[in-house]
C-alpha positions in Angstrom: 0.1 -0.1 0.1 1.2 3.3 -1.0 2.3 5.7 2.2 2.5 9.2 2.0 4.4 11.1 5.1 4.2 14.9 4.6 6.3 16.9 6.5 7.8 20.7 5.3 10.6 23.0 2.2 11.1 25.9 -0.6 13.5 28.0 -3.1 12.9 31.4 -3.8 11.1 31.6 -6.9 9.6 35.1 -7.7 8.6 36.4 -11.2 8.9 39.9 -11.4 6.1 41.0 -13.4 5.1 44.0 -11.1 6.3 47.5 -11.4 6.8 48.0 -7.7 8.9 44.5 -7.6 11.0 46.0 -10.5 11.7 49.1 -8.7 12.7 47.2 -5.7 15.1 44.8 -7.7 16.6 47.6 -9.3 17.3 49.2 -5.8 18.7 45.9 -4.2 21.2 45.5 -7.4 22.5 49.2 -7.1 20.7 50.2 -10.5 18.9 53.1 -8.8 19.3 54.6 -5.5 16.9 54.2 -2.2 15.7 57.7 -2.6 14.7 57.0 -6.2 12.9 53.8 -5.4 10.9 55.7 -3.0 10.2 58.5 -5.5 9.2 55.9 -8.2 7.0 53.8 -5.5 5.2 57.0 -4.6 4.6 58.1 -8.5 3.5 54.4 -9.2 0.5 54.9 -6.9 -0.2 58.8 -7.9 1.0 59.5 -11.4 2.2 56.4 -12.9 2.8 58.3 -16.5 5.6 60.1 -14.9 7.7 56.8 -14.3 10.4 55.9 -16.4 9.5 53.8 -19.5 11.5 50.9 -18.0 8.7 50.6 -15.2 5.8 51.4 -17.6 7.0 48.3 -19.8 6.4 45.8 -16.9 2.9 44.6 -16.1 1.6 47.6 -14.1 -0.8 46.2 -11.6 -2.3 48.5 -9.2 -0.4 48.6 -5.6 -2.6 46.8 -3.0 -2.2 49.5 -0.3 -0.4 52.5 -0.4 -0.2 52.9 3.6 3.6 51.2 3.4 4.8 53.6 0.7 3.1 56.5 2.8 4.9 55.8 6.0 8.1 55.2 4.1 7.8 58.8 2.7 7.1 59.9 6.2 10.2 58.3 7.6 12.5 59.2 4.7 11.0 62.4 3.2 14.6 64.2 3.5 16.3 61.9 1.5 14.6 63.1 -1.4 15.7 65.7 -3.5 14.1 69.1 -3.7 12.7 68.6 -7.2 11.3 64.9 -6.2 9.7 66.6 -3.0 8.5 69.1 -5.4 6.7 66.6 -7.6 5.2 64.8 -4.7 4.0 67.4 -2.5 0.9 68.2 -4.6 -0.2 64.5 -3.8 0.6 64.4 -0.2 -1.8 67.3 0.7 -5.3 66.6 1.9 -7.6 66.8 -1.2 -10.2 69.2 -1.5 -13.4 68.3 -3.6 -16.5 70.1 -4.2 -18.9 67.5 -3.1 -19.2 65.4 0.5 -21.8 63.4 2.3 -21.9 62.1 5.9 -22.4 58.3 6.3 -25.7 56.8 7.9 -23.7 56.5 11.3 -22.5 60.3 10.9 -19.2 58.8 11.7 -17.5 59.2 8.3 -17.4 62.0 5.6 -17.0 61.2 2.1 -15.3 63.6 0.0 -15.7 63.4 -4.1 -16.2 65.1 -7.5 -18.1 64.2 -10.3 -15.9 66.0 -13.0 -12.4 65.6 -14.1 -10.0 62.6 -13.7 -11.2 62.0 -10.0 -14.9 61.5 -10.9 -16.8 58.9 -9.3 -19.7 57.4 -11.3 -22.8 59.7 -11.4 -25.3 56.7 -11.5 -27.6 57.7 -9.2 -30.7 55.3 -9.2 -32.7 56.7 -6.4 -32.4 60.0 -7.8 -31.4 61.9 -4.6 -28.6 63.8 -6.0 -26.0 61.6 -4.2 -24.0 59.0 -6.8 -24.8 55.3 -5.8 -21.0 54.6 -5.6 -20.5 57.3 -2.6 -23.7 56.2 -0.7 -22.6 52.5 -0.9 -19.0 53.6 0.2 -20.7 55.2 3.1 -22.6 52.1 4.2 -19.4 49.8 3.8 -17.5 52.2 6.0 -20.2 51.9 9.0 -20.4 48.5 8.3 -16.6 48.2 8.8 -16.7 50.2 12.1 -19.3 48.0 13.5 -17.5 44.9 12.7 -14.1 46.1 14.1 -15.1 48.3 16.6 -18.5 47.4 18.2 -18.4 43.5 17.7 -14.4 42.8 17.7 -13.8 45.4 20.7 -10.7 47.0 18.9 -10.1 50.8 19.9 -11.8 53.9 18.1 -9.2 55.3 15.7 -7.5 58.6 16.4 -9.7 61.5 15.9 -9.9 63.6 12.6 -11.4 67.0 13.1 -10.1 68.7 10.1 -13.4 68.8 8.0 -15.7 68.1 11.1 -15.7 65.7 13.7 -16.1 62.6 11.2 -13.3 60.6 9.6 -12.5 61.7 6.2 -12.7 59.5 3.0 -11.4 61.0 -0.3 -12.2 59.3 -3.9 -9.4 59.8 -6.3 -8.0 58.4 -9.4 -5.2 56.4 -7.9 -3.1 53.2 -9.1 -4.0 51.4 -5.8 -7.1 50.1 -4.0 -6.5 52.8 -1.7 -4.2 54.3 1.2 -4.4 55.4 4.7 -2.4 59.0 4.8 -0.4 59.0 8.2 1.9 61.9 7.6 -0.1 64.1 10.1 -1.5 63.6 13.4 -5.2 63.7 12.0 -4.9 60.8 9.2 -7.4 60.3 6.7 -8.1 57.7 3.8 -8.1 57.8 0.0 -9.8 55.3 -2.0 -9.8 54.7 -5.6 -12.6 56.3 -7.6 -13.9 53.4 -9.6 -12.1 50.0 -8.8 -12.1 49.3 -12.6 -8.4 48.1 -12.9 -8.1 46.1 -9.7 -8.7 42.1 -9.1 -11.8 42.8 -7.2 -13.9 45.5 -9.5 -16.7 47.6 -8.6 -18.6 47.9 -5.2 -16.9 44.5 -4.0 -13.2 46.1 -4.5 -14.4 49.2 -2.8 -16.2 47.1 0.2 -13.1 45.1 1.2 -10.8 48.5 0.9 -13.2 50.1 3.7 -12.6 47.1 5.6 -8.5 47.1 5.1 -8.1 51.1 5.4 -10.5 51.7 8.4 -8.5 48.7 10.0 -5.2 50.9 9.3 -6.9 53.9 10.8 -7.8 51.7 13.8 -4.3 50.5 14.0 -2.8 54.0 14.1 -4.8 54.3 17.3 -2.8 51.7 18.9 1.0 52.5 17.8 3.0 52.6 14.9 6.3 51.6 14.2 7.7 51.1 10.5 9.3 47.9 11.3 5.6 46.8 12.1 3.9 47.7 9.0 4.5 43.9 7.7 2.2 42.9 10.2 -0.2 45.8 9.9 -0.9 45.2 6.2 -1.1 41.3 6.7 -3.8 41.7 9.6 -5.7 44.5 7.5 -6.0 42.1 4.5 -7.2 39.3 7.0 -9.6 41.7 8.0 -11.2 42.4 4.8 -12.1 38.8 4.8 -13.7 39.0 8.5 -15.7 41.9 7.6 -16.8 40.4 4.0 -16.4 36.9 4.2 -17.7 36.3 0.7 -15.5 38.3 -1.5 -12.2 36.7 -1.0 -9.9 39.3 -2.7 -7.1 38.0 -0.7 -6.8 35.0 -2.6 -4.9 36.8 -5.5 -1.7 37.2 -3.1 -1.6 33.5 -2.2 0.2 32.2 -5.4 3.2 34.3 -4.6 3.3 33.7 -1.3 3.1 29.6 -1.6 5.5 30.0 -4.4 8.7 31.1 -2.3 10.7 29.4 0.4 13.2 30.6 2.9 11.4 34.0 3.3 11.3 35.5 7.1 7.8 36.3 8.1 8.9 40.1 8.6 9.7 40.1 4.7 8.2 43.2 3.1 8.0 44.0 -0.5 4.4 45.0 -1.1 3.6 41.8 -2.1 4.8 39.2 0.6 3.1 40.9 3.2 -0.5 40.7 1.9 0.2 36.9 1.4 1.0 36.8 5.0 -2.7 37.4 6.0 -3.1 33.6 6.2 -1.0 33.9 9.3 -4.2 35.6 10.9 -6.5 32.9 9.2 -4.2 30.4 11.0 -4.2 32.0 14.3 -8.1 33.1 14.3 -8.7 29.2 13.8 -6.4 28.1 16.5 -7.5 30.6 19.1 -10.4 32.6 17.8 -10.4 36.2 16.1 -9.9 37.8 19.6 -6.3 37.0 19.3 -5.8 39.8 16.8 -6.9 42.2 19.2 -4.8 40.9 22.0 -2.0 41.0 19.7 -2.7 44.6 19.5 -3.3 45.3 22.7 0.9 44.1 23.3 1.8 46.1 20.2 1.3 49.2 22.0 4.4 48.2 24.0 6.0 45.8 22.1 7.3 45.1 18.5 5.2 43.3 16.3 6.9 39.6 16.9 7.1 40.1 20.6 3.7 41.2 20.8 2.8 38.0 19.0 4.6 36.0 21.5 3.0 37.8 24.4 -0.5 37.3 23.4 0.2 33.7 22.8 1.7 33.6 26.4 -1.9 34.0 27.6 -2.8 30.5 26.1 0.5 28.9 27.4 1.9 29.0 23.9 4.9 30.7 22.5 5.8 32.4 19.2 8.4 29.6 18.2 5.9 26.9 18.4 3.3 29.0 16.5 5.6 29.6 13.3 6.4 25.8 13.2 2.9 25.1 13.3 2.0 27.8 10.6 4.5 26.4 8.3 2.9 23.0 8.8 -0.5 24.4 8.1 0.6 25.9 4.7 0.8 22.1 3.4 -2.8 21.4 4.1 -4.0 23.4 0.8 -5.3 22.8 -2.4 -5.7 19.1 -3.0 -4.4 18.2 0.5 -7.1 20.7 2.3 -8.7 19.8 5.4 -11.1 22.5 5.8 -12.3 21.1 9.5 -9.2 21.1 11.4 -6.8 23.6 9.4 -7.6 26.8 6.7 -11.5 26.7 6.5 -10.9 27.9 2.9 -7.7 26.0 2.5 -9.3 24.1 -0.5 -9.1 27.4 -2.7 -5.5 28.0 -1.7 -2.5 27.1 -4.0 -0.1 24.1 -3.0 3.3 25.0 -1.6 6.0 24.6 -4.1 8.7 22.4 -3.2 11.7 22.5 -5.3 14.2 20.1 -3.8 13.1 16.7 -4.5 15.1 13.5 -4.3 15.1 9.7 -4.2 16.1 8.3 -1.0 17.7 4.8 -1.1 20.4 5.3 1.4 21.4 7.3 4.4 21.9 10.8 3.4 23.3 13.9 5.2 21.8 17.4 4.4 23.3 20.8 5.4 20.9 23.8 4.5 20.6 27.4 5.3 17.2 28.7 6.7 16.7 32.2 7.1 15.3 33.4 10.8 11.5 32.6 10.8 11.5 31.3 7.5 11.2 27.5 6.6 12.6 25.2 3.7 10.5 22.3 2.4 11.6 18.9 0.8 10.2 15.9 -0.7 11.6 12.5 -0.7 10.6 9.1 -2.5 11.5 5.8 -1.0 11.9 2.7 -3.0 8.5 1.4 -1.5 6.8 4.2 -2.8 6.4 6.0 0.3 6.5 9.9 -0.3 8.0 12.0 2.4 7.4 16.0 2.5 9.2 17.7 5.3 9.9 21.2 6.4 13.1 22.7 8.3 11.9 25.5 10.1 14.1 28.5 12.0 11.8 29.6 14.7 14.3 31.9 16.3 12.1 34.9 16.1 13.8 36.9 18.9 17.4 36.5 16.7 19.1 35.0 19.7 21.6 33.8 17.6 24.1 35.8 15.8 22.7 37.4 12.6 22.7 35.6 9.4 20.8 32.5 8.1 20.8 29.3 10.5 22.7 26.3 9.1 21.1 22.9 10.0 22.9 19.5 9.3 20.4 16.5 9.6 20.8 12.7 8.6 18.0 11.0 6.7 18.1 7.0 6.8 16.3 4.5 5.1 13.6 2.3 6.6 13.3 1.8 10.4 16.0 4.3 10.8 14.0 6.8 8.9 10.4 6.3 10.2 8.8 4.2 13.0 5.5 2.6 12.6 3.5 3.7 15.6 0.2 1.9 14.6 -1.1 -0.2 11.8 -1.8 3.1 10.1 0.6 5.9 11.6 4.1 6.7 11.1 6.1 9.1 12.5 9.4 10.8 11.1 12.8 10.8 13.1 14.6 13.8 12.8 17.4 15.1 15.0 17.2 18.2 17.2 20.3 20.2 16.5 20.3 23.7 17.3 18.2 26.3 19.3 15.1 27.8 17.6 14.6 24.9 15.4 11.4 23.0 14.7 10.5 20.1 12.4 7.1 19.6 11.1 6.0 16.2 10.1 2.7 15.6 8.8 2.0 11.7 8.4 -0.8 10.6 6.2 -2.5 7.4 6.8 -3.7 4.9 4.6 -7.2 6.1 5.0 -6.0 9.6 3.5 -6.6 11.1 6.9 -3.2 13.4 7.6 -2.2 13.8 11.1 0.5 16.6 11.8 3.4 16.6 14.6 5.8 19.1 15.4 9.4 18.2 16.8 10.7 18.3 19.3 8.0 17.5 22.1 8.6 18.7 25.4 5.4 17.2 26.9 7.7 15.1 29.0 9.3 17.9 30.8 8.1 19.3 34.1 7.9 22.9 33.7 6.2 25.7 36.0 4.9 29.2 35.6 5.3 32.6 37.2 2.2 35.2 37.1 1.1 38.1 38.8 -0.3 41.7 38.4 1.1 45.1 38.7 -1.7 46.7 40.9 -2.8 50.5 41.0 -3.6 50.6 44.8 -5.8 52.9 46.5 -3.3 54.0 49.4 0.3 53.0 50.6 -0.8 50.9 53.5 0.8 47.6 54.3 -2.2 45.8 52.7 -2.7 46.2 49.1 -5.9 47.9 48.2 -6.0 46.7 44.8 -8.2 48.9 42.3 -6.9 48.0 38.9 -4.1 47.1 36.7 -1.3 49.0 35.5 -0.2 48.4 31.9 3.2 48.5 29.9 5.2 47.8 32.9 8.4 45.7 31.9 8.7 42.4 34.0 12.3 40.8 33.7 13.2 37.3 34.8 16.6 36.0 35.3 17.5 32.2 35.9 20.1 31.2 38.1 22.9 29.0 36.7 23.9 25.9 37.8 25.4 26.9 41.0 22.0 28.4 41.8 23.7 31.6 42.5 22.9 35.0 40.5 25.4 37.5 39.1 27.4 34.8 37.5 28.0 34.0 34.0 25.6 31.1 33.4 22.7 33.1 34.7 19.9 32.9 32.0 17.9 36.0 31.1 14.6 35.0 30.0 12.9 37.3 27.4 11.2 40.2 29.4 7.4 41.1 29.0 5.3 44.1 29.4 2.1 44.1 31.6 -1.2 43.8 29.4 -4.3 45.9 29.6 -5.1 44.2 33.3 -1.7 44.8 34.5 -1.2 41.0 34.1 2.3 39.1 33.1 3.1 35.6 32.7 6.3 33.6 32.2 5.6 30.3 31.1 7.6 26.7 30.6 10.2 27.5 33.6 12.2 24.7 34.2 12.8 23.6 38.0 15.1 26.4 39.5 15.6 29.5 41.4 14.7 32.9 39.7 14.8 36.7 40.2 11.4 38.5 39.0 12.6 42.0 38.7 10.1 45.3 37.7 11.9 47.7 35.6 11.1 51.2 37.7 11.8 53.3 34.4 8.9 51.7 32.8 6.5 53.1 35.7 5.0 56.0 34.6 4.4 59.4 36.5 2.5 59.8 39.1 2.9 56.2 40.5 5.3 55.3 43.1 6.0 51.7 44.6 4.1 51.0 47.8 6.5 49.0 49.7 9.8 49.6 47.6 10.1 45.9 46.6 10.9 45.7 43.1 12.6 42.4 43.1 11.3 39.0 44.1 13.3 35.8 44.5 11.5 32.7 43.9 12.3 28.9 43.3 10.3 26.5 41.2 10.1 22.7 41.8 8.5 19.9 40.3 7.0 22.1 37.6 5.1 24.1 40.2 3.0 27.1 39.3 3.7 30.4 41.4 0.9 32.6 41.1 -0.1 36.2 42.1 3.3 37.4 42.4 2.2 40.9 42.8 3.6 44.5 42.7 1.7 47.7 44.2 1.9 50.8 43.2 -0.1 54.2 44.2 -0.5 57.4 42.7 1.2 61.0 44.1 -1.8 63.4 43.8 -1.9 65.5 40.6 -2.1 69.0 42.2 1.4 68.5 43.6 3.1 67.6 40.3 7.0 68.6 40.6 8.7 70.2 38.2 10.4 67.1 37.1 11.0 63.6 38.6 13.9 63.7 40.0 14.5 67.2 40.7 17.3 67.8 40.7 18.2 65.6 38.0 21.6 64.1 38.4 23.6 62.9 35.4 24.6 59.2 35.2 22.3 58.2 38.1 19.2 58.2 36.2 18.5 57.1 32.7 16.3 60.3 32.1 14.0 62.6 33.8 10.3 62.7 33.6 8.7 66.1 33.3 5.0 65.7 33.9 1.7 67.7 33.0 -1.9 67.3 32.7 -4.2 67.3 29.4 -7.7 67.6 29.5 -8.0 65.7 26.4 -5.6 63.8 23.8 -3.5 66.4 21.9 -0.3 67.3 20.2 2.1 68.7 22.9 5.6 70.6 22.6 8.1 70.8 25.2 10.8 73.5 24.9 13.8 73.9 27.2 15.9 77.1 27.5 18.9 77.8 29.5 19.2 80.2 32.3 20.3 83.0 29.9 17.0 82.3 27.7 18.5 80.6 24.7 16.5 77.5 23.6 18.4 74.2 23.6 16.1 71.4 23.5 12.8 70.9 21.7 10.5 67.8 21.7 6.9 67.3 20.3 4.5 64.6 20.2 1.0 63.6 20.2 -0.4 62.1 23.8 -3.3 59.9 23.2 -5.0 60.0 26.5 -6.5 62.7 29.0 -4.9 63.5 32.5 -1.3 63.4 33.7 1.2 62.7 30.9 5.0 63.4 30.8 7.9 63.9 28.4 11.4 62.2 29.1 14.8 63.8 28.7 18.0 62.3 29.4 19.9 65.9 29.5 21.5 65.7 26.6 21.7 67.9 23.3 23.5 66.8 20.2 24.8 63.6 22.2 26.3 65.7 24.8 25.5 66.2 28.3 24.5 69.6 29.6 26.3 71.4 32.0 25.2 71.8 35.9 22.6 74.6 36.1 19.1 75.8 36.4 17.0 75.4 33.3 13.5 76.6 32.3 11.1 74.6 30.2 7.6 75.6 28.6 5.2 73.2 27.6 2.5 74.5 24.8 -0.9 73.0 23.6 -2.6 74.2 21.0 -0.8 77.7 21.0 -0.9 77.9 25.0 1.7 77.6 27.5 0.2 75.0 30.0 3.0 74.7 32.5 6.3 76.7 33.1 8.7 75.2 35.5 12.4 75.3 36.4 14.7 72.3 36.7 18.2 71.5 38.3 20.7 69.3 36.3 23.6 68.2 38.2 26.7 66.7 36.1 
């Protein structure tokens, strides 16, 4: 009887048929500079006719979303020449159109024109004077808000009061489905005016784009980091399918995704990140859709992959395990699809490309390089017609090894040395475990065509403990903690003692730290027996909170895999009316990493800090948007142009909406 043991591999095959990929290839090979590439990418969205002929000759498919390009412009605007900036500036200002309507919910204002290149269709079936396309868009954005905010529980996006209290949406003739402009503290959305040249045309193209771009608007209310854009785009494409499950626009990006191998999850090339949407299909099937909101709760204070790991910790899992499992699921598509236990729409997905195939008739040693968070797939045929497809997964997401690809050596053997028969119908692959961070995915197909997936190595035989607790805001400083609510964003560190059970020696092991979630909770999972230090990083505690008992370091010992819970820390709030000029004051250089300069806000707003010398000369300034009302603070390390300021008295002024809201003197001691 023919047996198939499916495990996981692939080569980087990518046909550059799109202009944006051609631009990136030219930048990577030195044909054009990075600033030229950015300029051309922006033109590709706003005015492709100005592109050099080299990029007009290739297939000019619309860019899915211009959000990534917009964010890169924000980060690298000064790299562009004056001429390039003057070409792009007209496209980067908030558009002005003669007409606008407010959506039925009153939440969105949709701006449009009925003349010129940016004109929307003037079809008006109900003869109410408003184009049907614009009315349908208003309903689509309202529906996206209902699903994402009201049903799924995501935060409201940042306020946009540029044209009234509504969130602004503009319809223009662009070479993209749409984009969210984030160059200002009042982001807005730009959508294509007709969706005639995209994969999903007409109203359905508009509908999925409304979900995609509105979710970008929501994401900006949590946190923005350029390094996180890959996950922002992947989740926004996934959100399209959540809001409009029947449209399936995301399928167009899976051919390229499944035809590549050895590509890190973090790859960002305006194509891979869209196909990565299946990462969220994978997670929502395993944990439910709430896992995505939990990731975004963590992304406020943590980079994308760290935020994923911390969200998985809630369920007792880790990111390296999920990466390995994900690459296993990616074999369960096409003819091998199991829509009950794996991807619900996996039967519509392409099958994973496997480029390295061979006959295995004797023992064979393989040495292969796999990028961090990537995987390579192999297919071997045995003499008895057994087929084995397997993967090498480098799950070292934290980059704990030296920078570069991971090199793995494994040995494949024939017969029982290669796989063992566990039952009459189930086989397991034996693969050696070499190197930290590696996982091996084995999917075993039984004769009745039911496929079982296993992840190697398995740790179920180890006795592992957990440590968990809460950072509490307390009502007073009494000995008994009068717990009221949790304190989020606090860094908790964990250090394991070495074999001598002593701390401060070379064999101490630092466990990846965590930041408390929205309820102030933290968790360290899968801790072997031994002694640990659990330390709270006081520099992560915002003003006006101070420790109740001064205890920021706790010593614990785990035996027999026990769980230690309620290892709590307590803080209480200094009265707001007693705000000091800065914390500490005086600020002694080299004793504190920075000073905190507190102030009060009546509502979220843009605030500017300016510091003056005693002679009245401006020496330092900082400006940022604070997204919560109440007590907030700036941080300053006493340096200007990487040099510490001399000892003395300094004056600072804090300005909001053109009005000085605080003036104080501070002392610096060098």
